[in-house]
N, C-alpha and C positions, 0 to 999 in steps of 0.2 A: 564731949554731954557728957552731964551727970545722973548722980544714978535716980534721981530724983525722977528727972524732965523724962528720962527714955525709959523711969516706968509706967507716966502720964501718960504720954507718949503710944505705952502697947497697952493703957487700959482705954483711951478711946480708940483703937484697931476694933479687940476686944467686941466694943459696947456696940459699933456701929459693924458690925461684923453678924453681931445676936439680930439686931432691927435692921438687916437686909434678910436675914433668913427668915425673919414671919411672916406667917403666909395668917393669910383671916377671908374669909368667906366675905364676900363683896354687894351689897344687898342694889340694882341701881334702877333708874327709866329712864327714859327711852321718852323727847318729845320731839313734834313733829307735825306739820298740817295738815301729814300724808298719813299714809295707811303703818302701823306704829309696830304691827304683829312680826314676826321672820324675820329682824331683821337681825343684823351676824357682826355678835362679840365676840370678842377675839386679842387671848391671851398670847400677844408673841409673845414675849420671851418664857411666859411659863406652855406654850403649844399647848393651849384648852380654847375649848373655844363652846358656845354656846348661840342660842335666841336671844330672841324677848318673841310674850306673852302677845295678847291682840290688846293689853293694857300698853305693851313694854317696858311691863316688869322682866326682869332681867339675874342671875343669883351665877359669882364665877370667883371661881379662890384667883390672888394677889396678893403679890409681896409690894415692899417698896424698887419702890424707883420702873414696875414692869410696866412695859407700853399698850393700852389697851385699843386697840383697832373699831369704830365700827362703818356696819360696809351694807350696804346696801345698794342695787340698781338707779334704786327711786332719789336715793339720795348724795349726795358729796363725803369720799373717805372723812373720820375725822379721827385724830391718834387725843391721848390718854395719857401723859405720865402718871403712875402713881403717887402723889406725896403723900406725907408727915398727917395731913388733915385727913384728905379722902381714906389714908387706913386707922385713923382714931375713929371717925362718924361711920368706919363701913355707911356709908352708901355714896351715890353717888348720879347724879339728874344733868342730861348733855341735850344739847337741841341744834340735832341736824339738820343742815340746808338742804333741800330740793338741786337736784340734775340733771341741771337743762343742759339739753344736749342739741345745739345750735348745725347744724348746715357750712362745711366747709362753705366761705366765696368762691368763686369761679369769675378769674381775670385774666380776656382773654389781650394780649401783645405786653408792650413794658408801660404803663403804668407809677410815673412819679408824685410823689403823695405829698413832696415839701419837705417828710423827713428828713432830715441827712443821714440821721442813723439807719431811719427804712429804706432808705432809696438806695441802697451804697453799693445794692445786691445788684439789682436793677441797672447799675452804670454802666457802660461795655467800658471794657480792658482792667489792667488792675488798680485801685488804690494802694494813694502815698498809703506808706502808715511809715510812725518811726522813726524804726529800720533801717528804710531804704535812706532817710532822709540822714541820717546819721548820730542821732539823737540815738542817748542811752535809756535804755526800757528795759521791762521784767519780758521776757518776750517766751517763755510758761505757759504751760494751761493755769485759769485760773482756777485758784484754793478755792471752797466753799466755806460758809463763813465756820465751821466748827475745824477745818483748817487752819483757819490764820487766827485766829485764839490759841487753836494746840500750840503754831509758832507761838503765840506773844505769851505763850504761859513755858515758856521753854528757853525763852530766848531773855537776854541781862545786861544789863552795860553796869562800869562800875570794877574796879577789883577786886572783888568779890560780889558774883549778879543773887542776887537776894532773892531776885522772881520766879528763878525752879528748883530754888531750892526753897523757900515756902511752900509752889504750887506741890513738893512733891510729899512735903507733909501733910498737908489735908488732902493729897489725893485729891486733886486736882486735876491734874498732870495726865492723871487713869481715866481720871470720869470723860476728858478732854477728845485722850486715843480711844476708849470705846466710845467715841458716838461716833468720830467720822470712823471707824469699823463698821459701826451700825446703818451711814446715809451709802458707804460706797454700796454695802450687801444688797441696802436696799435699791439703788441706783440699777445696778447688778440684778435686780429682781422685776423689775420692772420692764425693763428690754426685752429681760428672756423671752417675759407675758409676750408683751408686745411681737416677740421674730416670731412666737412658737407654740403659738397657746392652741390657737384655729391646726395648726398637724399633725399636734402632742391628743387634742378633743377626737381626732377623730379617729385616727390608732384605739383610744381608751373614753370612750366616749363619762365623761360626769353631768349631772346636773350644772345645766349655766350658774346657779343660785350658790354651789360654793365652790364653784372658776379663784374668786377671790381671795378664800381659807386654802385654798390646795395650795397658788403659793407661800403667801406666807408662811402656810406649815414646811412646804420647799427651800423658805431660804435661810431657816430659821433650823436644818440640821448640820449638824459639828462638818461633813466635807462639802456644805456647796459650795462652798467659796473655791475651796482646791480642787472642786468636779468639772464648775463651770465660765471659772476663770479664764478671763484668754484660753479655751477653749472651740472643738469647733464645736458647730451644730447638733452634727449629728451623735460626737455623744454627748452632749447636751440634754438632745432629745432620748438618747439611755437612760440618765440621767432619773431627766423629769420620767418618766413611762413607772422605772423603777418606787421613786416616790407615789408615785399616782395612785398601784397594786398597794403598799403602805398604808395609802388616808383611807383609800377603798377604804379597807380591810376595820380602819377605828372609828371608817364615820358610821357601816352598817353594825358595829355594835355597842355605839352610841345610841344608836334610834332604835335597837333592839334589849 
């Protein structure tokens, strides 16, 4: 590689690092047909959070590519990634959808709907698969969309596979790897919340309005995956309780 090309790549990398490190105070507004006061606005990336005022307005510090989450019991969860336009405008207006909680339908006995995919689980015996029929096919777990994109970005054909080289230079491969890690972390967080939140808050009570913020706070800790992935629920509960004490201390400081 020529010196001029190498210098250009290093310069672009330097400019990118500067742009990623810049912070700005974002002025935002939440719209909804419901009450817009006390909606929680969480910067998952920077581990910052605030709440909206009676008019749905809020202020929060952000950097480029930060993930901002809007959480409320009455609304559906909404995630926004801070792009260059948001950084330039320093404003953000979002509209939240109402969260409708319907009761689960109770069905007695086996009822077939006529939908083959839906009815497979209701049929006695084991279903026929491509593996049993001797047809070659992929038998592993289904990949997420980000995992499929990462696989595409890191493979290529021909004598010299250009796809991985180009993606490595532009930073796309690193971005996709980070996205896969974020999805894995969020999936684990929601699984732990569903299994252990009741036991945790019986041990160490927390106002319900802060439950979601707490779990986002936990998932962004550096040791979250190490302490909670493939670990017994008892050890995970111990970890959650440790972080809950820290979270409540920080929350008290913010309120004061």
